[in-house]
PLY file of the C-alpha trace (Angstrom):
ply
format ascii 1.0
element vertex 131
property float x
property float y
property float z
element edge 130
property int vertex1
property int vertex2
end_header
0.29 3.11 35.75
-2.98 4.74 34.78
-1.82 5.42 31.23
-1.51 2.38 29.03
-2.62 1.13 25.68
-4.52 -2.10 25.55
-4.18 -4.05 22.36
-5.08 -7.48 21.21
-3.20 -9.42 18.56
-4.52 -12.67 17.19
-1.29 -14.67 16.86
-3.09 -17.43 14.96
-3.33 -15.07 11.97
0.02 -13.94 10.57
0.37 -10.20 10.02
-0.30 -8.98 6.50
2.45 -7.53 4.35
1.97 -4.16 2.67
4.27 -2.55 0.12
4.14 1.26 0.14
5.39 2.75 -3.14
5.83 6.51 -2.79
8.63 8.78 -3.97
7.93 11.46 -1.37
9.94 10.26 1.63
7.84 12.14 4.21
4.57 10.71 2.88
6.07 7.23 2.60
7.34 7.41 6.18
4.04 8.73 7.58
1.91 6.09 5.87
4.36 3.28 6.64
4.55 4.15 10.33
0.76 4.44 10.56
0.44 0.97 9.05
3.13 -0.49 11.32
1.24 0.87 14.34
-1.77 -1.03 12.96
0.16 -4.31 13.12
1.09 -4.68 9.45
4.50 -5.69 8.11
5.45 -2.78 5.86
7.95 -2.71 3.02
8.87 0.54 1.30
9.88 1.46 -2.25
10.59 4.91 -3.63
9.63 3.96 -7.20
7.96 1.29 -9.31
11.26 -0.29 -10.35
12.17 -1.04 -6.72
8.61 -2.22 -6.09
8.90 -4.80 -8.88
12.05 -6.14 -7.25
10.24 -6.35 -3.89
7.27 -8.13 -5.46
9.61 -10.71 -7.02
11.35 -11.36 -3.69
10.31 -14.12 -1.29
8.64 -11.72 1.17
4.87 -11.99 1.42
3.09 -8.91 0.11
-0.69 -8.91 0.35
-1.34 -5.31 -0.68
0.44 -2.60 -2.66
-0.27 1.07 -2.06
1.22 3.09 -4.90
1.45 6.71 -5.88
0.94 7.48 -9.57
3.53 10.15 -10.34
7.02 8.78 -9.57
10.47 8.78 -11.16
11.84 5.68 -12.86
10.98 3.58 -15.87
7.26 3.50 -15.03
4.74 5.32 -12.90
2.21 3.83 -10.49
-0.25 3.00 -13.28
2.53 1.09 -15.05
3.17 -0.75 -11.80
-0.53 -1.59 -11.56
-0.42 -2.98 -15.12
2.69 -5.00 -14.26
1.01 -6.47 -11.17
-2.06 -7.41 -13.22
0.03 -8.87 -16.08
2.20 -11.08 -13.89
-0.74 -12.23 -11.80
0.94 -11.31 -8.54
-2.32 -11.92 -6.65
-2.03 -8.79 -4.53
-4.59 -6.10 -3.94
-3.72 -2.56 -5.02
-4.61 0.89 -3.75
-3.62 3.83 -5.97
-3.13 7.33 -4.56
-2.47 10.59 -6.36
-2.56 14.31 -5.83
-2.59 15.04 -9.57
-4.46 12.34 -11.44
-8.18 11.66 -11.17
-9.30 8.21 -10.11
-11.26 7.76 -13.33
-7.97 6.93 -15.07
-8.09 3.56 -13.33
-10.26 1.11 -15.20
-9.82 -1.77 -12.76
-12.87 -2.24 -10.51
-10.72 -4.16 -8.02
-8.46 -1.17 -7.40
-9.36 1.53 -4.90
-8.27 5.11 -5.57
-7.64 7.77 -2.91
-6.87 11.42 -3.68
-4.08 13.12 -1.78
-4.26 14.31 0.84
-6.05 11.24 2.10
-7.46 10.55 5.54
-5.35 7.82 7.19
-8.23 6.26 9.18
-10.31 6.00 5.99
-7.45 4.32 4.13
-6.87 2.01 7.11
-10.51 0.97 7.17
-10.36 0.15 3.47
-7.16 -1.85 3.94
-8.75 -3.86 6.74
-11.76 -4.65 4.53
-9.59 -5.61 1.56
-7.37 -7.85 3.67
-10.41 -9.09 5.63
-8.95 -8.36 9.02
0 1
1 2
2 3
3 4
4 5
5 6
6 7
7 8
8 9
9 10
10 11
11 12
12 13
13 14
14 15
15 16
16 17
17 18
18 19
19 20
20 21
21 22
22 23
23 24
24 25
25 26
26 27
27 28
28 29
29 30
30 31
31 32
32 33
33 34
34 35
35 36
36 37
37 38
38 39
39 40
40 41
41 42
42 43
43 44
44 45
45 46
46 47
47 48
48 49
49 50
50 51
51 52
52 53
53 54
54 55
55 56
56 57
57 58
58 59
59 60
60 61
61 62
62 63
63 64
64 65
65 66
66 67
67 68
68 69
69 70
70 71
71 72
72 73
73 74
74 75
75 76
76 77
77 78
78 79
79 80
80 81
81 82
82 83
83 84
84 85
85 86
86 87
87 88
88 89
89 90
90 91
91 92
92 93
93 94
94 95
95 96
96 97
97 98
98 99
99 100
100 101
101 102
102 103
103 104
104 105
105 106
106 107
107 108
108 109
109 110
110 111
111 112
112 113
113 114
114 115
115 116
116 117
117 118
118 119
119 120
120 121
121 122
122 123
123 124
124 125
125 126
126 127
127 128
128 129
129 130
């Protein structure tokens, strides 16, 4: 038994909930699994409409990571506006392979260009959620 992974989980602090909103199933899966391996509870939505339903549900969501360009009645920037308008009290990270981060006028929102580096995003998540 020379090969093992040692991990430590502080059970006094409940795991944080993250909603990943991404229409590309492979990207959504990769990011979600990476976050689950980091100890987060991860919920997934393929578009902003489903994300709004998830945000209105009783599950605890501390952070939303959303793509910009998605099908449905609104894109990720519309979802960001919705979150800000309803005062959902969640942090938001916006990602995009097409749109520049300067389109986001909210200083409390972090932007990452695709392709992003998962460890860099993870470090930012940990700092936002103060883990």
